[in-house]
C-alpha positions in Angstrom: 25.7 3.1 36.2 25.8 6.6 34.8 23.0 9.4 35.9 24.6 11.8 33.6 22.6 13.3 30.6 24.8 13.4 27.4 22.1 14.9 25.1 20.9 18.0 26.6 18.8 18.5 23.7 16.7 15.9 25.0 15.1 18.4 27.6 13.0 20.5 25.6 9.8 22.9 26.1 7.4 19.4 26.2 9.3 17.6 29.2 10.5 15.5 30.7 8.7 17.1 33.8 10.7 14.9 36.3 14.0 12.6 36.6 13.7 10.6 39.6 16.7 9.1 41.0 16.0 6.0 43.1 18.9 4.5 44.6 19.5 1.7 47.8 22.9 1.4 48.8 22.0 -1.5 51.0 21.1 -3.7 48.3 22.9 -1.6 45.1 19.7 -0.4 43.8 20.1 2.6 41.3 17.3 3.3 39.2 15.3 6.2 37.8 11.9 7.1 36.6 11.5 9.5 34.1 8.0 11.4 33.6 7.8 12.8 30.3 4.5 14.2 30.5 1.2 14.6 32.5 -0.9 17.0 30.6 -2.8 14.1 28.8 -3.2 11.9 31.8 -1.6 9.8 34.7 1.7 8.8 33.2 2.3 5.2 32.7 5.3 3.2 31.2 7.2 0.2 31.2 10.1 -0.8 34.4 13.2 -1.9 32.2 15.9 -3.8 33.6 19.2 -4.4 32.0 23.1 -4.0 33.1 24.0 -1.2 30.5 20.7 1.2 30.2 21.5 4.8 30.8 19.8 8.1 31.6 19.5 9.3 27.6 17.6 6.0 27.0 15.1 6.2 29.8 14.3 10.1 28.5 14.1 9.0 24.7 11.8 6.0 25.7 9.5 8.2 27.8 8.9 10.4 25.3 8.0 7.5 23.1 5.6 6.7 25.8 4.0 10.3 25.4 4.0 10.2 21.4 2.2 6.6 21.5 -0.6 7.8 23.7 -0.7 10.9 21.8 -0.8 9.3 18.2 -3.6 7.0 19.2 -5.2 9.5 21.3 -5.4 7.5 24.6 -5.6 10.0 27.7 -2.6 8.8 29.6 0.8 10.2 29.8 4.4 9.0 29.3 6.8 7.6 31.6 9.8 5.1 32.1 11.2 3.2 34.5 14.9 1.8 34.3 16.9 -0.4 36.9 20.9 -1.2 36.1 20.8 -5.1 36.9 21.2 -8.1 35.1 17.9 -10.0 34.7 19.1 -13.4 34.1 20.2 -13.3 38.0 17.1 -14.3 39.5 18.2 -13.5 43.2 19.7 -10.0 42.6 16.5 -9.0 40.3 14.1 -10.0 42.7 15.7 -8.0 45.7 16.0 -5.4 43.1 12.5 -5.4 42.4 11.4 -5.4 46.3 13.6 -2.3 46.7 12.5 -0.6 43.7 8.6 -1.4 44.6 9.2 0.6 47.8 11.0 3.2 46.1 8.1 4.1 43.6 5.1 3.2 45.8 4.2 6.9 47.1 4.5 7.6 43.6 2.2 5.1 41.8 -0.3 5.4 45.0 -0.4 9.2 44.1 -1.3 8.7 40.5 2.2 10.4 39.7 3.4 6.9 37.4 2.0 3.4 36.4 4.2 1.0 36.1 4.2 -1.9 33.4 6.6 -4.9 31.7 9.4 -3.8 29.8 12.6 -5.3 28.6 14.2 -7.8 31.6 10.6 -7.6 33.5 7.2 -9.4 33.0 3.7 -9.5 34.5 4.9 -11.9 37.2 7.4 -9.2 38.0 5.0 -6.4 38.0 2.4 -8.3 40.3 5.6 -8.5 42.6 5.7 -4.8 42.7 2.2 -4.1 43.3 2.2 -6.9 45.8 4.9 -4.9 47.5 2.8 -1.7 47.2 0.0 -3.6 49.2 -1.7 -2.7 46.1 -2.2 -6.0 44.3 -5.5 -4.9 42.5 -3.8 -2.7 40.3 -1.5 -5.1 38.8 -2.2 -5.9 35.0 -4.9 -8.6 35.2 -4.1 -11.9 32.7 -6.6 -12.9 30.8 -6.5 -16.6 31.4 -6.7 -17.0 27.7 -3.7 -19.2 25.3 -3.2 -18.8 21.5 -1.0 -21.6 19.9 -0.1 -22.2 23.7 1.1 -18.7 24.7 -0.7 -16.5 26.8 -2.4 -14.1 24.6 -1.0 -10.7 26.8 2.2 -12.0 25.2 1.1 -11.7 21.5 -0.7 -8.4 21.5 2.5 -6.4 20.5 4.0 -8.7 17.5 0.3 -9.0 16.3 0.0 -5.3 16.1 3.2 -4.9 14.1 2.5 -7.5 11.6 -0.9 -5.8 11.2 0.6 -2.4 10.2 3.3 -4.3 8.1 0.7 -5.7 6.0 -1.3 -2.5 5.7 2.6 -0.9 4.6 3.1 -4.0 2.1 -0.7 -3.3 0.2 0.1 0.1 0.1 4.0 0.2 -1.0 2.8 2.3 -4.2 1.5 5.1 -2.5 4.7 5.1 0.0 7.7 4.0 -1.6 9.1 5.3 -5.1 10.8 1.9 -6.2 9.0 -1.0 -8.1 8.6 -3.8 -6.1 7.8 -7.6 -7.0 4.6 -8.0 -4.8 4.2 -11.3 -6.5 6.8 -13.2 -4.0 6.1 -14.1 -0.7 8.0 -10.9 1.6 11.1 -11.8 2.9 11.5 -10.6 6.9 14.3 -10.1 9.4 13.4 -10.2 12.7 15.6 -8.9 15.8 15.2 -10.6 19.1 12.8 -13.9 19.9 11.3 -12.8 23.6 7.3 -12.6 23.5 7.3 -9.9 21.2 9.5 -11.7 18.8 7.6 -14.9 19.4 4.2 -13.3 18.5 5.7 -11.8 15.4 7.1 -15.2 14.0 3.7 -16.9 14.5 2.0 -13.9 12.8 4.0 -13.6 10.1 3.8 -17.4 9.5 0.1 -17.2 9.5 0.0 -14.2 6.9 2.0 -16.1 4.8 5.5 -13.9 4.9 8.9 -15.6 5.4 11.1 -15.2 8.3 14.7 -15.4 6.8 16.7 -13.8 9.7 16.7 -14.1 13.6 18.5 -12.9 16.3 19.0 -13.7 20.3 21.4 -12.2 23.1 23.2 -15.5 22.0 23.8 -14.9 18.3 21.8 -14.2 14.9 20.8 -17.2 12.2 20.2 -16.4 8.5 18.5 -18.7 6.3 17.5 -17.3 2.7 14.4 -20.3 2.1 13.3 -19.3 5.5 12.8 -21.1 8.6 10.1 -23.6 10.0 8.6 -21.2 12.6 7.2 -24.3 14.6 10.6 -25.6 14.9 12.0 -22.2 15.9 9.5 -22.2 18.8 10.3 -26.0 19.6 13.4 -25.2 20.0 13.0 -21.8 22.2 11.1 -23.9 24.3 13.7 -26.2 24.6 17.0 -24.0 24.3 15.9 -20.3 25.1 18.0 -18.1 23.5 20.6 -20.6 22.8 17.8 -21.6 20.0 20.0 -19.8 17.4 23.3 -22.1 18.1 20.9 -25.2 17.8 19.1 -24.3 14.9 20.3 -26.4 11.6 19.4 -26.6 7.9 21.7 -27.1 4.9 21.6 -23.1 4.4 22.3 -21.8 7.7 24.5 -19.0 8.4 25.9 -18.3 11.7 26.4 -14.3 12.4 27.2 -12.2 15.0 23.6 -10.6 16.5 25.1 -6.8 15.5 25.4 -8.0 12.0 21.6 -9.4 11.3 20.5 -6.1 9.7 23.7 -6.0 7.5 22.9 -9.5 5.5 19.9 -7.4 4.0 22.6 -5.8 1.4 23.7 -9.8 0.2 19.9 -11.3 0.3 16.6 -10.1 -0.8 14.9 -8.6 2.3 11.7 -6.6 2.1 11.2 -5.9 5.7 13.3 -5.4 8.8 12.0 -5.6 12.6 14.0 -4.4 15.3 12.7 -5.8 18.1 15.1 -5.2 21.2 17.7 -2.4 22.1 17.5 1.7 21.2 19.7 2.8 18.4 20.2 -0.9 16.2 19.7 1.1 13.2 23.1 3.6 13.1 25.8 5.4 11.2 27.3 1.9 11.7 25.3 0.0 9.7 23.1 1.9 7.9 25.3 1.6 4.7 25.0 -2.3 5.0 20.9 -2.2 5.1 18.4 -2.8 2.4 15.3 -3.2 2.5 11.6 -1.8 1.6 11.0 -0.7 5.4 11.9 -0.9 8.7 8.7 -1.6 11.2 9.8 -1.6 14.6 8.4 -3.6 17.4 10.8 -2.1 19.9 11.2 1.5 20.7 13.7 3.8 19.5 15.5 1.7 17.3 16.8 4.7 15.2 19.6 6.9 16.2 19.5 10.2 16.2 19.4 11.2 12.6 19.3 8.1 10.6 15.8 8.5 10.0 17.1 11.2 7.5 19.6 8.8 5.9 17.1 6.0 5.2 14.8 8.8 3.6 17.6 9.2 1.3 18.2 5.5 0.7 14.1 5.0 -0.2 13.7 3.1 2.8 10.5 3.5 4.4 11.4 4.2 8.2 7.9 3.5 9.5 7.5 5.3 13.5 8.1 2.8 16.2 5.7 4.3 18.4 2.5 3.8 16.1 3.7 0.2 15.0 4.3 -1.6 18.4 1.2 -0.1 20.5 -0.6 -3.6 20.7 0.0 -3.8 24.3 -1.6 -0.5 25.2 -4.5 -0.9 23.0 -5.0 -4.1 24.7 -5.1 -2.8 28.0 -7.5 -0.5 27.0 -10.1 -3.0 25.9 -9.5 -5.7 27.5 -12.0 -4.9 30.5 -15.1 -4.8 28.1 -13.8 -7.2 25.3 -15.7 -10.7 25.5 -12.7 -12.7 24.7 -9.3 -12.7 23.6 -10.5 -12.4 19.4 -12.2 -9.1 20.3 -8.9 -7.8 21.9 -7.0 -8.5 18.4 -9.6 -7.2 16.1 -9.8 -3.9 18.3 -5.8 -3.8 18.0 -5.8 -4.8 13.9 -8.6 -2.1 13.5 -6.8 0.3 15.8 -3.4 -0.1 14.1 -5.0 -0.6 10.4 -6.6 2.9 10.7 -3.6 4.7 12.1 -1.2 3.3 9.8 -3.5 4.3 6.7 -3.6 7.7 8.6 0.4 8.1 8.7 0.6 7.0 5.1 -2.0 9.4 3.7 -1.4 12.4 5.8 2.4 11.9 5.3 1.6 12.0 1.2 -0.6 15.1 1.6 2.1 16.9 3.2 5.1 15.7 1.3 6.6 14.3 4.2 8.1 11.0 5.4 6.1 9.0 7.6 7.9 9.0 10.9 8.0 13.5 10.2 4.1 12.9 10.1 3.3 10.8 12.9 5.6 12.9 15.5 4.2 15.9 13.9 0.7 14.6 14.7 1.6 13.5 18.2 3.5 16.2 19.3 0.5 18.8 18.2 -1.7 17.0 20.6 0.7 17.3 23.2 1.2 21.1 22.6 -3.0 21.2 22.0 -2.8 19.9 25.8 -0.2 22.0 26.9 -1.9 25.4 25.9 -5.1 24.3 27.9 -3.1 23.7 31.0 -1.4 27.0 30.3 -4.9 28.7 29.9 -6.1 27.4 33.0 -3.1 28.5 35.4 -3.5 32.1 33.6 -7.0 32.2 34.4 -6.0 31.0 38.0 -3.3 33.7 38.4 -5.9 36.3 37.5 -8.2 35.2 40.1 -5.6 35.4 42.8 
């Protein structure tokens, strides 16, 4: 693991406010908690567990959470936690989560940080963390409902991304200078087939879009004719991530997972959905990417500076923190919603409205959708920072 910061430009006049190193040599726990900003409320963000995370990645992810909460005007601050470890090693993972829970207990109980699931962790892991801290009542609550035999909690982010994608598709004339044939069903390439990717595939199928490319940590597959989503779901249930090596069709192409997006150069691809690790759209593959738009399900998929390159290529780089907000929006409403359908409708309403707002705002200002969304969210943060400054100045004059 590496606790060094490589890009010091990540430390700016907004945050992060705190970078907390968490170590326990007795169990080889190496973790970090990044509090980006508290002016918007109690900071919240997922706990990422992976062997190759970096401090820079955690800082950027914490900022993405700040932007997400500000974009949707939620009174929550941005944060992120990372644990170096192998999520597939159950025994090691459990002891690391135990040590991590012990290390963050003070921060959680004092409203410094609220953890959630992320890559490498799930709701069961979070329940374990909250149980160890002695506050199980604060753990994310299961709704207890299923759709397509999948717990609805696992579907919110994926369905939200597809809500966003649908708005983009039906408003291409406003945001893309290239004439598109919208009579044909859109073709989509999807990175990742975990809980978010599964939801995406189901939602795309319901919408009538064609999923042509798919990856897991075991590899990637592509079929220009499109996949049978129900077949993919059955293979996932039987083989997990190895479904990509078990899938068979007469036209299937097996690829390295890192090459999935590049096949868009050779086959018509309308949308690309990054759904896994950071910086997957980067200087090494951007010249081989060709699509109408990139609509991320994962945070920080764009390498620094690459959004400008995509703009030059007339590929829409949609802001990740707007597209993938389904889960945080669900948390906002699930205590008052009468059923899962109400939650899905709330997510659709909020993401649809915000997508229209970003499209229209970017058009009015003559800037890219990504630029507008970042500017809008940062303006909200800066207003809160100014109010905090004014409060401290008044306090200073009193004493």
